[in-house]
N, CA, C and O atoms as CSV, one atom per row, in Angstrom:
chain,resi,resn,atom,element,x,y,z
A,1,MET,N,N,-9.043,-14.130,6.731
A,1,MET,CA,C,-7.816,-14.008,5.971
A,1,MET,C,C,-7.639,-15.240,5.082
A,1,MET,O,O,-8.324,-16.250,5.242
A,2,SER,N,N,-6.725,-15.128,4.166
A,2,SER,CA,C,-6.480,-16.188,3.182
A,2,SER,C,C,-5.464,-17.208,3.682
A,2,SER,O,O,-4.686,-16.942,4.598
A,3,ARG,N,N,-5.492,-18.388,3.053
A,3,ARG,CA,C,-4.508,-19.435,3.322
A,3,ARG,C,C,-3.477,-19.431,2.204
A,3,ARG,O,O,-3.820,-19.567,1.029
A,4,PHE,N,N,-2.215,-19.274,2.577
A,4,PHE,CA,C,-1.110,-19.269,1.628
A,4,PHE,C,C,-0.275,-20.525,1.806
A,4,PHE,O,O,0.043,-20.923,2.927
A,5,LEU,N,N,0.073,-21.139,0.693
A,5,LEU,CA,C,1.051,-22.215,0.661
A,5,LEU,C,C,2.227,-21.710,-0.155
A,5,LEU,O,O,2.064,-21.314,-1.309
A,6,VAL,N,N,3.404,-21.723,0.440
A,6,VAL,CA,C,4.615,-21.311,-0.267
A,6,VAL,C,C,5.498,-22.543,-0.373
A,6,VAL,O,O,6.026,-23.036,0.624
A,7,HIS,N,N,5.649,-23.029,-1.592
A,7,HIS,CA,C,6.421,-24.241,-1.871
A,7,HIS,C,C,7.839,-23.808,-2.276
A,7,HIS,O,O,8.037,-23.181,-3.317
A,8,ILE,N,N,8.803,-24.153,-1.443
A,8,ILE,CA,C,10.186,-23.761,-1.710
A,8,ILE,C,C,10.993,-24.996,-2.069
A,8,ILE,O,O,11.205,-25.881,-1.240
A,9,HIS,N,N,11.435,-25.043,-3.308
A,9,HIS,CA,C,12.225,-26.181,-3.791
A,9,HIS,C,C,13.619,-25.754,-4.227
A,9,HIS,O,O,14.418,-26.583,-4.662
A,10,THR,N,N,13.909,-24.474,-4.111
A,10,THR,CA,C,15.244,-23.948,-4.420
A,10,THR,C,C,16.100,-24.021,-3.168
A,10,THR,O,O,15.652,-23.681,-2.074
A,11,GLY,N,N,17.330,-24.466,-3.338
A,11,GLY,CA,C,18.234,-24.610,-2.203
A,11,GLY,C,C,19.225,-23.466,-2.093
A,11,GLY,O,O,19.036,-22.412,-2.699
A,12,PRO,N,N,20.270,-23.674,-1.326
A,12,PRO,CA,C,21.261,-22.631,-1.073
A,12,PRO,C,C,21.985,-22.134,-2.322
A,12,PRO,O,O,22.561,-21.046,-2.316
A,13,GLU,N,N,21.956,-22.924,-3.385
A,13,GLU,CA,C,22.620,-22.487,-4.621
A,13,GLU,C,C,21.871,-21.336,-5.293
A,13,GLU,O,O,22.409,-20.686,-6.189
A,14,GLY,N,N,20.645,-21.084,-4.868
A,14,GLY,CA,C,19.842,-19.979,-5.403
A,14,GLY,C,C,19.405,-19.059,-4.277
A,14,GLY,O,O,18.215,-18.990,-3.970
A,15,PRO,N,N,20.349,-18.342,-3.646
A,15,PRO,CA,C,20.000,-17.570,-2.446
A,15,PRO,C,C,18.937,-16.498,-2.678
A,15,PRO,O,O,18.127,-16.238,-1.789
A,16,ASN,N,N,18.925,-15.883,-3.836
A,16,ASN,CA,C,17.926,-14.837,-4.074
A,16,ASN,C,C,16.519,-15.425,-4.113
A,16,ASN,O,O,15.603,-14.894,-3.486
A,17,LYS,N,N,16.352,-16.502,-4.840
A,17,LYS,CA,C,15.039,-17.130,-4.967
A,17,LYS,C,C,14.594,-17.751,-3.643
A,17,LYS,O,O,13.431,-17.628,-3.258
A,18,ALA,N,N,15.511,-18.415,-2.952
A,18,ALA,CA,C,15.172,-19.061,-1.681
A,18,ALA,C,C,14.756,-18.034,-0.626
A,18,ALA,O,O,13.745,-18.215,0.053
A,19,THR,N,N,15.520,-16.974,-0.490
A,19,THR,CA,C,15.181,-15.962,0.510
A,19,THR,C,C,13.957,-15.152,0.106
A,19,THR,O,O,13.204,-14.698,0.967
A,20,LEU,N,N,13.751,-14.967,-1.190
A,20,LEU,CA,C,12.552,-14.266,-1.646
A,20,LEU,C,C,11.303,-15.043,-1.258
A,20,LEU,O,O,10.326,-14.457,-0.792
A,21,GLY,N,N,11.329,-16.359,-1.447
A,21,GLY,CA,C,10.182,-17.178,-1.055
A,21,GLY,C,C,9.871,-17.034,0.422
A,21,GLY,O,O,8.708,-16.922,0.810
A,22,CYS,N,N,10.910,-17.035,1.244
A,22,CYS,CA,C,10.709,-16.885,2.690
A,22,CYS,C,C,10.221,-15.482,3.039
A,22,CYS,O,O,9.375,-15.323,3.918
A,23,LEU,N,N,10.744,-14.474,2.364
A,23,LEU,CA,C,10.330,-13.094,2.612
A,23,LEU,C,C,8.859,-12.893,2.248
A,23,LEU,O,O,8.113,-12.268,3.003
A,24,VAL,N,N,8.446,-13.412,1.112
A,24,VAL,CA,C,7.047,-13.280,0.693
A,24,VAL,C,C,6.130,-13.996,1.689
A,24,VAL,O,O,5.078,-13.475,2.059
A,25,ALA,N,N,6.538,-15.195,2.119
A,25,ALA,CA,C,5.749,-15.924,3.114
A,25,ALA,C,C,5.650,-15.126,4.409
A,25,ALA,O,O,4.593,-15.072,5.037
A,26,LEU,N,N,6.755,-14.510,4.801
A,26,LEU,CA,C,6.772,-13.709,6.019
A,26,LEU,C,C,5.829,-12.513,5.913
A,26,LEU,O,O,5.102,-12.209,6.859
A,27,GLU,N,N,5.838,-11.845,4.781
A,27,GLU,CA,C,4.944,-10.698,4.608
A,27,GLU,C,C,3.485,-11.134,4.680
A,27,GLU,O,O,2.658,-10.423,5.249
A,28,ALA,N,N,3.158,-12.286,4.114
A,28,ALA,CA,C,1.781,-12.795,4.205
A,28,ALA,C,C,1.416,-13.082,5.654
A,28,ALA,O,O,0.317,-12.748,6.097
A,29,ALA,N,N,2.336,-13.700,6.396
A,29,ALA,CA,C,2.077,-14.001,7.809
A,29,ALA,C,C,1.915,-12.723,8.621
A,29,ALA,O,O,1.053,-12.645,9.496
A,30,ARG,N,N,2.736,-11.728,8.334
A,30,ARG,CA,C,2.639,-10.452,9.058
A,30,ARG,C,C,1.315,-9.751,8.797
A,30,ARG,O,O,0.840,-8.987,9.637
A,31,LYS,N,N,0.716,-10.006,7.636
A,31,LYS,CA,C,-0.581,-9.409,7.315
A,31,LYS,C,C,-1.725,-10.211,7.923
A,31,LYS,O,O,-2.893,-9.862,7.753
A,32,GLY,N,N,-1.384,-11.292,8.638
A,32,GLY,CA,C,-2.403,-12.071,9.321
A,32,GLY,C,C,-2.911,-13.277,8.571
A,32,GLY,O,O,-3.840,-13.942,9.029
A,33,HIS,N,N,-2.328,-13.575,7.434
A,33,HIS,CA,C,-2.761,-14.740,6.667
A,33,HIS,C,C,-2.240,-16.024,7.301
A,33,HIS,O,O,-1.241,-16.013,8.021
A,34,ASP,N,N,-2.916,-17.108,7.029
A,34,ASP,CA,C,-2.501,-18.440,7.466
A,34,ASP,C,C,-1.448,-18.918,6.464
A,34,ASP,O,O,-1.744,-19.056,5.277
A,35,VAL,N,N,-0.224,-19.171,6.931
A,35,VAL,CA,C,0.891,-19.475,6.028
A,35,VAL,C,C,1.516,-20.823,6.370
A,35,VAL,O,O,1.853,-21.100,7.521
A,36,THR,N,N,1.660,-21.651,5.341
A,36,THR,CA,C,2.413,-22.899,5.438
A,36,THR,C,C,3.480,-22.873,4.369
A,36,THR,O,O,3.204,-22.556,3.212
A,37,LEU,N,N,4.701,-23.207,4.755
A,37,LEU,CA,C,5.791,-23.368,3.795
A,37,LEU,C,C,6.055,-24.857,3.644
A,37,LEU,O,O,6.110,-25.585,4.635
A,38,PHE,N,N,6.217,-25.309,2.416
A,38,PHE,CA,C,6.550,-26.707,2.141
A,38,PHE,C,C,7.922,-26.706,1.485
A,38,PHE,O,O,8.084,-26.231,0.361
A,39,PHE,N,N,8.916,-27.245,2.203
A,39,PHE,CA,C,10.283,-27.324,1.702
A,39,PHE,C,C,10.487,-28.690,1.060
A,39,PHE,O,O,10.267,-29.720,1.698
A,40,ALA,N,N,10.905,-28.699,-0.193
A,40,ALA,CA,C,11.127,-29.965,-0.903
A,40,ALA,C,C,12.368,-29.839,-1.779
A,40,ALA,O,O,12.922,-28.754,-1.955
A,41,ALA,N,N,12.784,-30.970,-2.319
A,41,ALA,CA,C,13.984,-31.041,-3.165
A,41,ALA,C,C,15.146,-30.358,-2.442
A,41,ALA,O,O,15.337,-30.584,-1.247
A,42,ASP,N,N,15.921,-29.531,-3.139
A,42,ASP,CA,C,17.066,-28.876,-2.503
A,42,ASP,C,C,16.648,-27.828,-1.476
A,42,ASP,O,O,17.483,-27.353,-0.705
A,43,GLY,N,N,15.378,-27.465,-1.456
A,43,GLY,CA,C,14.877,-26.521,-0.462
A,43,GLY,C,C,14.995,-27.036,0.968
A,43,GLY,O,O,15.013,-26.239,1.907
A,44,VAL,N,N,15.077,-28.364,1.153
A,44,VAL,CA,C,15.215,-28.887,2.516
A,44,VAL,C,C,16.527,-28.436,3.150
A,44,VAL,O,O,16.612,-28.320,4.372
A,45,HIS,N,N,17.547,-28.182,2.339
A,45,HIS,CA,C,18.825,-27.706,2.874
A,45,HIS,C,C,18.668,-26.398,3.657
A,45,HIS,O,O,19.460,-26.116,4.556
A,46,LEU,N,N,17.657,-25.606,3.322
A,46,LEU,CA,C,17.493,-24.284,3.934
A,46,LEU,C,C,17.231,-24.355,5.432
A,46,LEU,O,O,17.489,-23.386,6.145
A,47,LEU,N,N,16.728,-25.473,5.918
A,47,LEU,CA,C,16.460,-25.607,7.348
A,47,LEU,C,C,17.682,-26.038,8.138
A,47,LEU,O,O,17.651,-26.048,9.369
A,48,SER,N,N,18.742,-26.390,7.459
A,48,SER,CA,C,19.975,-26.777,8.133
A,48,SER,C,C,20.655,-25.531,8.703
A,48,SER,O,O,20.772,-24.521,8.009
A,49,PRO,N,N,21.105,-25.593,9.967
A,49,PRO,CA,C,21.746,-24.417,10.579
A,49,PRO,C,C,22.940,-23.889,9.794
A,49,PRO,O,O,23.252,-22.701,9.879
A,50,GLN,N,N,23.601,-24.731,9.047
A,50,GLN,CA,C,24.770,-24.277,8.293
A,50,GLN,C,C,24.406,-23.309,7.177
A,50,GLN,O,O,25.282,-22.634,6.635
A,51,HIS,N,N,23.127,-23.231,6.827
A,51,HIS,CA,C,22.704,-22.333,5.748
A,51,HIS,C,C,21.961,-21.095,6.245
A,51,HIS,O,O,21.461,-20.317,5.432
A,52,ALA,N,N,21.877,-20.895,7.557
A,52,ALA,CA,C,21.131,-19.759,8.117
A,52,ALA,C,C,21.683,-18.414,7.668
A,52,ALA,O,O,20.949,-17.427,7.623
A,53,GLY,N,N,22.978,-18.365,7.332
A,53,GLY,CA,C,23.600,-17.106,6.926
A,53,GLY,C,C,23.391,-16.732,5.479
A,53,GLY,O,O,23.860,-15.680,5.046
A,54,ILE,N,N,22.703,-17.558,4.720
A,54,ILE,CA,C,22.441,-17.233,3.313
A,54,ILE,C,C,21.687,-15.916,3.235
A,54,ILE,O,O,20.741,-15.678,3.985
A,55,GLU,N,N,22.117,-15.075,2.324
A,55,GLU,CA,C,21.469,-13.778,2.159
A,55,GLU,C,C,21.265,-13.499,0.685
A,55,GLU,O,O,22.182,-13.649,-0.122
A,56,GLY,N,N,20.059,-13.094,0.343
A,56,GLY,CA,C,19.755,-12.730,-1.032
A,56,GLY,C,C,20.018,-11.252,-1.258
A,56,GLY,O,O,20.121,-10.469,-0.314
A,57,GLN,N,N,20.124,-10.890,-2.519
A,57,GLN,CA,C,20.334,-9.481,-2.853
A,57,GLN,C,C,19.004,-8.749,-2.738
A,57,GLN,O,O,18.135,-8.862,-3.603
A,58,GLY,N,N,18.866,-7.998,-1.652
A,58,GLY,CA,C,17.633,-7.252,-1.424
A,58,GLY,C,C,16.503,-8.081,-0.849
A,58,GLY,O,O,15.393,-7.578,-0.679
A,59,THR,N,N,16.768,-9.352,-0.544
A,59,THR,CA,C,15.701,-10.216,-0.033
A,59,THR,C,C,15.976,-10.715,1.379
A,59,THR,O,O,15.219,-11.534,1.901
A,60,GLY,N,N,17.035,-10.239,1.996
A,60,GLY,CA,C,17.286,-10.519,3.403
A,60,GLY,C,C,18.030,-11.809,3.690
A,60,GLY,O,O,18.421,-12.550,2.789
A,61,ARG,N,N,18.212,-12.049,4.991
A,61,ARG,CA,C,18.970,-13.202,5.483
A,61,ARG,C,C,18.006,-14.335,5.836
A,61,ARG,O,O,17.015,-14.135,6.539
A,62,LEU,N,N,18.315,-15.504,5.342
A,62,LEU,CA,C,17.461,-16.673,5.527
A,62,LEU,C,C,17.160,-16.952,7.000
A,62,LEU,O,O,15.996,-17.108,7.370
A,63,GLY,N,N,18.177,-17.017,7.831
A,63,GLY,CA,C,17.968,-17.347,9.239
A,63,GLY,C,C,17.010,-16.400,9.929
A,63,GLY,O,O,16.182,-16.828,10.734
A,64,GLU,N,N,17.111,-15.120,9.624
A,64,GLU,CA,C,16.213,-14.134,10.224
A,64,GLU,C,C,14.773,-14.360,9.761
A,64,GLU,O,O,13.834,-14.239,10.548
A,65,HIS,N,N,14.609,-14.689,8.476
A,65,HIS,CA,C,13.257,-14.952,7.953
A,65,HIS,C,C,12.632,-16.170,8.628
A,65,HIS,O,O,11.455,-16.150,8.986
A,66,LEU,N,N,13.423,-17.234,8.800
A,66,LEU,CA,C,12.882,-18.459,9.400
A,66,LEU,C,C,12.436,-18.215,10.839
A,66,LEU,O,O,11.383,-18.702,11.252
A,67,VAL,N,N,13.225,-17.469,11.601
A,67,VAL,CA,C,12.852,-17.147,12.979
A,67,VAL,C,C,11.583,-16.301,12.991
A,67,VAL,O,O,10.663,-16.574,13.761
A,68,ALA,N,N,11.531,-15.286,12.150
A,68,ALA,CA,C,10.365,-14.401,12.103
A,68,ALA,C,C,9.115,-15.157,11.650
A,68,ALA,O,O,8.020,-14.898,12.147
A,69,LEU,N,N,9.274,-16.084,10.714
A,69,LEU,CA,C,8.139,-16.891,10.272
A,69,LEU,C,C,7.587,-17.722,11.420
A,69,LEU,O,O,6.373,-17.793,11.616
A,70,ALA,N,N,8.478,-18.349,12.175
A,70,ALA,CA,C,8.046,-19.147,13.324
A,70,ALA,C,C,7.314,-18.259,14.335
A,70,ALA,O,O,6.268,-18.643,14.859
A,71,GLU,N,N,7.861,-17.086,14.604
A,71,GLU,CA,C,7.238,-16.160,15.557
A,71,GLU,C,C,5.874,-15.670,15.067
A,71,GLU,O,O,4.993,-15.366,15.872
A,72,ALA,N,N,5.705,-15.596,13.759
A,72,ALA,CA,C,4.444,-15.129,13.179
A,72,ALA,C,C,3.407,-16.246,13.053
A,72,ALA,O,O,2.286,-16.008,12.605
A,73,GLY,N,N,3.784,-17.460,13.449
A,73,GLY,CA,C,2.821,-18.564,13.433
A,73,GLY,C,C,2.795,-19.395,12.165
A,73,GLY,O,O,1.911,-20.236,12.003
A,74,ALA,N,N,3.737,-19.183,11.265
A,74,ALA,CA,C,3.788,-19.999,10.051
A,74,ALA,C,C,4.183,-21.426,10.408
A,74,ALA,O,O,4.884,-21.662,11.392
A,75,ARG,N,N,3.728,-22.361,9.604
A,75,ARG,CA,C,4.061,-23.771,9.776
A,75,ARG,C,C,4.965,-24.225,8.645
A,75,ARG,O,O,4.816,-23.785,7.505
A,76,PHE,N,N,5.899,-25.101,8.962
A,76,PHE,CA,C,6.808,-25.648,7.959
A,76,PHE,C,C,6.500,-27.124,7.776
A,76,PHE,O,O,6.361,-27.865,8.749
A,77,ARG,N,N,6.395,-27.540,6.537
A,77,ARG,CA,C,6.310,-28.950,6.190
A,77,ARG,C,C,7.531,-29.247,5.338
A,77,ARG,O,O,7.901,-28.460,4.467
A,78,VAL,N,N,8.145,-30.377,5.593
A,78,VAL,CA,C,9.403,-30.728,4.941
A,78,VAL,C,C,9.239,-32.083,4.273
A,78,VAL,O,O,8.814,-33.048,4.908
A,79,SER,N,N,9.573,-32.152,3.012
A,79,SER,CA,C,9.492,-33.428,2.314
A,79,SER,C,C,10.419,-34.433,2.982
A,79,SER,O,O,11.640,-34.278,2.971
A,80,GLY,N,N,9.825,-35.449,3.556
A,80,GLY,CA,C,10.619,-36.493,4.185
A,80,GLY,C,C,11.478,-37.239,3.190
A,80,GLY,O,O,12.605,-37.624,3.499
A,81,MET,N,N,10.948,-37.445,1.991
A,81,MET,CA,C,11.698,-38.140,0.954
A,81,MET,C,C,12.897,-37.318,0.505
A,81,MET,O,O,13.990,-37.857,0.332
A,82,SER,N,N,12.697,-36.007,0.316
A,82,SER,CA,C,13.799,-35.128,-0.099
A,82,SER,C,C,14.857,-35.052,0.990
A,82,SER,O,O,16.054,-35.087,0.702
A,83,ALA,N,N,14.420,-34.947,2.239
A,83,ALA,CA,C,15.360,-34.850,3.352
A,83,ALA,C,C,16.198,-36.122,3.460
A,83,ALA,O,O,17.421,-36.058,3.588
A,84,LYS,N,N,15.546,-37.256,3.407
A,84,LYS,CA,C,16.256,-38.534,3.525
A,84,LYS,C,C,17.255,-38.706,2.384
A,84,LYS,O,O,18.375,-39.166,2.605
A,85,ALA,N,N,16.860,-38.344,1.179
A,85,ALA,CA,C,17.744,-38.476,0.014
A,85,ALA,C,C,18.968,-37.582,0.124
A,85,ALA,O,O,19.985,-37.832,-0.523
A,86,ARG,N,N,18.871,-36.536,0.947
A,86,ARG,CA,C,19.986,-35.594,1.117
A,86,ARG,C,C,20.718,-35.788,2.452
A,86,ARG,O,O,21.536,-34.958,2.850
A,87,GLY,N,N,20.411,-36.892,3.131
A,87,GLY,CA,C,21.140,-37.256,4.334
A,87,GLY,C,C,20.658,-36.646,5.634
A,87,GLY,O,O,21.381,-36.674,6.629
A,88,TYR,N,N,19.442,-36.092,5.650
A,88,TYR,CA,C,18.911,-35.483,6.863
A,88,TYR,C,C,17.984,-36.441,7.601
A,88,TYR,O,O,17.363,-37.322,7.006
A,89,ASP,N,N,17.909,-36.240,8.926
A,89,ASP,CA,C,16.960,-36.973,9.747
A,89,ASP,C,C,16.144,-35.958,10.553
A,89,ASP,O,O,16.091,-34.782,10.192
A,90,GLU,N,N,15.513,-36.402,11.635
A,90,GLU,CA,C,14.651,-35.534,12.443
A,90,GLU,C,C,15.370,-34.313,13.007
A,90,GLU,O,O,14.729,-33.310,13.322
A,91,ALA,N,N,16.675,-34.385,13.136
A,91,ALA,CA,C,17.433,-33.245,13.667
A,91,ALA,C,C,17.244,-32.001,12.794
A,91,ALA,O,O,17.377,-30.881,13.286
A,92,LEU,N,N,16.939,-32.182,11.525
A,92,LEU,CA,C,16.714,-31.046,10.621
A,92,LEU,C,C,15.540,-30.181,11.090
A,92,LEU,O,O,15.517,-28.974,10.849
A,93,LEU,N,N,14.586,-30.795,11.747
A,93,LEU,CA,C,13.364,-30.088,12.153
A,93,LEU,C,C,13.525,-29.288,13.440
A,93,LEU,O,O,12.713,-28.412,13.736
A,94,GLU,N,N,14.575,-29.589,14.207
A,94,GLU,CA,C,14.761,-28.952,15.513
A,94,GLU,C,C,14.856,-27.430,15.395
A,94,GLU,O,O,15.569,-26.889,14.550
A,95,GLY,N,N,14.112,-26.768,16.274
A,95,GLY,CA,C,14.129,-25.312,16.304
A,95,GLY,C,C,13.193,-24.662,15.303
A,95,GLY,O,O,13.145,-23.436,15.199
A,96,HIS,N,N,12.449,-25.476,14.565
A,96,HIS,CA,C,11.508,-24.950,13.578
A,96,HIS,C,C,10.111,-25.494,13.875
A,96,HIS,O,O,9.980,-26.579,14.440
A,97,PRO,N,N,9.067,-24.749,13.500
A,97,PRO,CA,C,7.704,-25.277,13.638
A,97,PRO,C,C,7.437,-26.230,12.467
A,97,PRO,O,O,6.603,-25.956,11.604
A,98,ALA,N,N,8.163,-27.354,12.455
A,98,ALA,CA,C,8.217,-28.196,11.263
A,98,ALA,C,C,7.846,-29.641,11.549
A,98,ALA,O,O,7.978,-30.142,12.666
A,99,ALA,N,N,7.377,-30.285,10.493
A,99,ALA,CA,C,7.088,-31.718,10.515
A,99,ALA,C,C,7.380,-32.264,9.126
A,99,ALA,O,O,7.242,-31.564,8.123
A,100,PHE,N,N,7.786,-33.526,9.088
A,100,PHE,CA,C,7.971,-34.171,7.795
A,100,PHE,C,C,6.608,-34.447,7.176
A,100,PHE,O,O,5.622,-34.686,7.874
A,101,ALA,N,N,6.579,-34.408,5.861
A,101,ALA,CA,C,5.346,-34.672,5.127
A,101,ALA,C,C,5.682,-35.378,3.823
A,101,ALA,O,O,6.795,-35.266,3.308
A,102,MET,N,N,4.728,-36.089,3.311
A,102,MET,CA,C,4.876,-36.815,2.049
A,102,MET,C,C,4.218,-35.995,0.922
A,102,MET,O,O,3.526,-35.013,1.190
A,103,PRO,N,N,4.436,-36.402,-0.329
A,103,PRO,CA,C,3.858,-35.641,-1.448
A,103,PRO,C,C,2.348,-35.464,-1.376
A,103,PRO,O,O,1.828,-34.444,-1.830
A,104,ASP,N,N,1.641,-36.426,-0.820
A,104,ASP,CA,C,0.187,-36.271,-0.733
A,104,ASP,C,C,-0.199,-35.083,0.152
A,104,ASP,O,O,-1.238,-34.458,-0.060
A,105,ALA,N,N,0.643,-34.774,1.144
A,105,ALA,CA,C,0.378,-33.601,1.989
A,105,ALA,C,C,0.517,-32.316,1.188
A,105,ALA,O,O,-0.244,-31.370,1.389
A,106,LEU,N,N,1.482,-32.281,0.285
A,106,LEU,CA,C,1.639,-31.108,-0.575
A,106,LEU,C,C,0.386,-30.912,-1.433
A,106,LEU,O,O,-0.084,-29.788,-1.608
A,107,ILE,N,N,-0.138,-31.993,-1.957
A,107,ILE,CA,C,-1.363,-31.911,-2.769
A,107,ILE,C,C,-2.523,-31.403,-1.920
A,107,ILE,O,O,-3.279,-30.534,-2.354
A,108,ASP,N,N,-2.664,-31.944,-0.713
A,108,ASP,CA,C,-3.752,-31.511,0.171
A,108,ASP,C,C,-3.613,-30.045,0.557
A,108,ASP,O,O,-4.597,-29.304,0.569
A,109,LEU,N,N,-2.383,-29.625,0.876
A,109,LEU,CA,C,-2.153,-28.222,1.231
A,109,LEU,C,C,-2.457,-27.293,0.059
A,109,LEU,O,O,-3.056,-26.234,0.243
A,110,ALA,N,N,-2.047,-27.687,-1.136
A,110,ALA,CA,C,-2.327,-26.867,-2.318
A,110,ALA,C,C,-3.829,-26.780,-2.592
A,110,ALA,O,O,-4.348,-25.724,-2.954
A,111,ASP,N,N,-4.505,-27.893,-2.413
A,111,ASP,CA,C,-5.941,-27.929,-2.648
A,111,ASP,C,C,-6.694,-27.023,-1.663
A,111,ASP,O,O,-7.686,-26.390,-2.025
A,112,ALA,N,N,-6.213,-26.968,-0.425
A,112,ALA,CA,C,-6.882,-26.174,0.614
A,112,ALA,C,C,-6.494,-24.692,0.583
A,112,ALA,O,O,-7.189,-23.854,1.158
A,113,ALA,N,N,-5.396,-24.375,-0.081
A,113,ALA,CA,C,-4.899,-22.993,-0.088
A,113,ALA,C,C,-5.710,-22.101,-1.011
A,113,ALA,O,O,-6.269,-22.541,-2.015
A,114,ASP,N,N,-5.752,-20.834,-0.633
A,114,ASP,CA,C,-6.331,-19.826,-1.512
A,114,ASP,C,C,-5.301,-19.373,-2.539
A,114,ASP,O,O,-5.640,-19.031,-3.672
A,115,THR,N,N,-4.035,-19.376,-2.121
A,115,THR,CA,C,-2.926,-18.939,-2.976
A,115,THR,C,C,-1.758,-19.881,-2.786
A,115,THR,O,O,-1.386,-20.211,-1.660
A,116,VAL,N,N,-1.177,-20.316,-3.908
A,116,VAL,CA,C,0.020,-21.159,-3.887
A,116,VAL,C,C,1.117,-20.424,-4.636
A,116,VAL,O,O,0.932,-20.008,-5.779
A,117,LEU,N,N,2.267,-20.267,-3.977
A,117,LEU,CA,C,3.432,-19.627,-4.590
A,117,LEU,C,C,4.579,-20.611,-4.564
A,117,LEU,O,O,4.744,-21.344,-3.589
A,118,CYS,N,N,5.378,-20.640,-5.623
A,118,CYS,CA,C,6.491,-21.586,-5.710
A,118,CYS,C,C,7.797,-20.842,-5.965
A,118,CYS,O,O,7.874,-19.951,-6.811
A,119,TYR,N,N,8.808,-21.229,-5.218
A,119,TYR,CA,C,10.131,-20.622,-5.348
A,119,TYR,C,C,11.186,-21.712,-5.387
A,119,TYR,O,O,12.376,-21.415,-5.494
C-alpha cells in the first residue's frame, strides 16, 4: 500500500476544509494505506478537545474522524512551534496517537510519502 501524508494547516475557522482533510486521511487509512497527519499553524487547534464538535458541511464531525483515524492506525505529528505559539503544551497530545515534530520532520515525511495532500 501507499504512504500518505496529509498536512492540515487550516484551523477551526475553516471547518469544511479541516474536516475534509481528516475525512480524506481516514478513507486512505480505511483502505489500508499508511497515513500520517501533520498538524501545523492553526491546524494544531483541531486536536484541542474544545474543537471536537466542529462539523463540516458534508464532511463529518472532527472528533469522530480523529477517533476513527487513531483506531485505523494513523499517526499524528504536531508542529511543536505552532503549538507553542498558540499556547499549547504536551496536554494537547493526550488521547491522540501524536507527537510533536519540527519542520524538518515535515520535510522528511513529505519526501518519504507517495502522496502528499494539504488542507
